[in-house]
C-alpha positions in Angstrom: -20.6 -146.8 201.4 -22.3 -150.2 201.8 -24.3 -149.7 198.8 -21.4 -147.7 196.9 -18.9 -151.1 197.8 -21.9 -153.7 196.3 -22.4 -151.7 193.4 -18.3 -151.7 192.8 -18.2 -155.5 193.3 -21.3 -157.0 191.0 -20.1 -154.4 188.5 -16.5 -156.2 188.5 -18.2 -159.7 188.9 -20.3 -158.7 185.4 -17.3 -159.4 183.4 -16.9 -163.1 182.9 -13.9 -164.8 183.0 -14.2 -165.5 179.2 -13.2 -161.9 178.5 -9.4 -161.8 177.4 -9.3 -158.4 175.8 -11.6 -155.5 174.7 -11.6 -152.3 172.3 -10.4 -149.8 174.6 -11.4 -147.5 176.1 -13.8 -149.7 177.6 -17.3 -148.3 178.4 -17.7 -148.3 181.9 -21.3 -146.8 183.3 -23.5 -148.6 186.9 -27.0 -147.5 187.4 -27.3 -145.7 184.3 -24.4 -143.1 185.0 -21.6 -143.7 182.1 -18.1 -142.8 183.6 -15.7 -141.2 181.6 -13.0 -143.3 180.6 -10.9 -141.4 177.7 -7.7 -142.0 179.8 -8.6 -146.0 179.8 -8.5 -145.9 183.5 -10.8 -148.8 183.3 -9.1 -151.7 181.4 -9.8 -155.7 181.2 -6.9 -157.6 180.7 -5.6 -160.7 181.9 -9.3 -161.7 182.4 -9.0 -158.9 185.3 -10.6 -155.7 185.3 -7.9 -152.8 186.2 -9.2 -149.5 187.9 -7.2 -146.8 188.1 -6.9 -144.4 191.6 -8.1 -141.5 190.2 -10.8 -143.0 188.9 -12.3 -144.7 192.1 -12.2 -141.4 193.6 -14.1 -139.4 190.5 -16.4 -142.3 190.0 -17.3 -143.7 193.3 -15.8 -141.6 196.3 -13.0 -143.7 197.1 -9.8 -142.5 197.8 -6.7 -145.0 198.4 -4.1 -145.3 200.5 -1.1 -147.7 199.6 1.3 -148.4 203.0 4.7 -149.5 201.4 6.2 -150.8 204.6 2.9 -153.0 205.8 2.3 -153.7 201.8 -1.6 -152.4 202.2 -4.1 -151.0 200.1 -6.8 -148.8 202.1 -9.7 -147.7 200.7 -12.3 -145.0 202.4 -14.7 -142.6 201.3 -14.3 -139.1 200.8 -18.1 -138.6 200.9 -18.2 -140.7 204.6 -14.9 -138.6 205.9 -16.7 -135.2 205.0 -20.1 -136.3 206.9 -18.4 -137.4 209.9 -17.0 -133.7 209.7 -19.9 -132.3 209.3 -21.0 -134.8 212.5 -18.5 -133.7 214.3 -18.9 -129.9 213.7 -22.8 -130.1 214.8 -21.9 -131.9 218.1 -19.5 -129.0 219.0 -22.1 -126.8 217.9 -24.7 -128.3 220.4 -22.6 -128.9 223.1 -21.2 -125.5 223.2 -25.2 -124.5 222.4 -26.1 -122.1 225.2 -29.6 -120.2 225.3 -29.6 -116.8 227.5 -33.4 -117.2 228.4 -35.3 -121.0 229.1 -38.1 -119.7 226.6 -35.2 -120.2 223.5 -34.9 -123.7 224.2 -38.9 -124.3 223.7 -39.1 -122.3 220.5 -36.1 -123.3 219.2 -37.9 -127.4 219.9 -41.2 -126.5 218.7 -39.6 -124.7 215.4 -37.9 -128.2 214.8 -41.3 -130.1 215.2 -42.3 -128.1 212.7 -40.2 -128.4 210.6 -39.5 -132.0 210.8 -35.9 -131.3 211.8 -34.7 -133.8 214.4 -31.6 -132.3 214.4 -32.9 -129.2 215.7 -34.8 -130.9 218.2 -32.2 -132.8 219.3 -30.2 -129.5 220.0 -32.8 -128.2 222.8 -32.8 -131.9 224.7 -30.6 -132.6 228.0 -28.5 -135.5 227.4 -30.6 -138.3 228.9 -33.4 -137.2 226.7 -30.4 -137.1 223.8 -29.4 -140.3 224.3 -33.3 -141.8 223.9 -34.0 -139.5 220.9 -30.9 -140.9 219.0 -31.9 -144.4 220.1 -35.4 -143.5 218.3 -34.0 -141.8 214.9 -31.3 -144.9 214.4 -33.4 -147.0 214.2 -35.8 -144.8 211.7 -32.4 -144.4 209.9 -33.3 -140.9 209.3 -33.8 -138.1 211.2 -36.3 -136.6 209.9 -39.8 -136.4 211.6 -43.2 -136.2 211.6 -45.6 -136.6 208.6 -45.7 -135.1 205.0 -49.4 -135.3 206.3 -50.8 -134.0 208.2 -48.4 -131.3 208.6 -47.9 -128.7 211.2 -48.9 -125.4 210.0 -48.2 -122.8 213.4 -47.8 -123.5 216.9 -48.6 -121.4 220.3 -45.9 -121.1 223.4 -47.7 -120.6 226.5 -45.8 -120.8 229.8 -45.7 -120.8 233.5 -42.9 -120.7 236.7 -42.7 -124.6 238.3 -39.9 -122.8 240.6 -36.9 -121.0 240.9 -35.2 -123.0 238.1 -37.5 -124.5 236.3 -40.1 -123.6 233.7 -42.8 -125.3 232.2 -44.3 -124.1 228.8 -47.4 -125.7 227.2 -47.5 -125.6 223.0 -50.6 -126.4 221.0 -49.6 -127.1 217.3 -51.7 -126.9 214.9 -51.6 -129.6 212.2 -53.5 -129.7 208.6 -54.4 -131.9 205.6 -55.1 -130.9 201.9 -58.7 -132.1 203.1 -58.6 -129.0 205.5 -58.8 -131.1 207.8 -57.6 -129.6 211.3 -56.1 -131.2 214.0 -54.5 -129.5 216.8 -51.5 -131.5 219.2 -50.4 -130.6 222.3 -46.6 -130.8 224.5 -45.9 -129.8 227.4 -41.6 -129.0 228.0 -39.8 -129.0 231.4 -37.0 -126.7 230.7 -34.3 -126.2 233.5 -30.3 -126.1 233.5 -27.7 -128.3 232.8 -24.4 -127.2 233.3 -25.4 -123.7 233.5 -27.4 -124.1 230.1 -31.1 -124.2 229.6 -32.1 -127.3 228.4 -35.7 -129.6 228.2 -35.4 -132.0 230.9 -39.1 -133.9 230.0 -41.3 -133.6 227.3 -45.1 -134.9 227.6 -47.4 -135.0 224.3 -50.2 -136.2 222.9 -48.7 -136.9 219.6 -45.7 -139.4 218.2 -43.6 -137.6 216.1 
């Protein structure tokens, strides 16, 4: 969102006050992409650049809302709104996720690690672990975990019962490189119920991904 706004501001500022008129239609582009302007949705008039509402929506993903009573204009990103809707749906799925057996949680987390999918790993965690994991992902500004090399080729899970309500899962991951180097990484998961749903309540591992 910030990047788009910055580009748009730079685009406007690139036209100097020396322009008082221009041959229409005006040629408009940003980052090598040429925008359609057959209907004169971009024009220069009185030393100002005018951009139509349709062009803002089509080329920059902005919707425009005008409140006549308050005499105010609001711009909001359609892309951001769609992303927020997807996040809400994902959060609802995470809250409702209800595995039937504890092994399902261990399998889900291991699959998330193997596929470098932080969202999948997140779904298997208890609320305290979710908060810590989210902080880590937000700092990295990416929910893609792991490395491009070495990458995880396979994993194996064994289990043991810790007590009547808790299971312990030992996972060994096989990581490989293009040079055929092989590494074995280990993780131990403690799975118990949180609000009557199986969740991982503790993770111990010898790798950092």
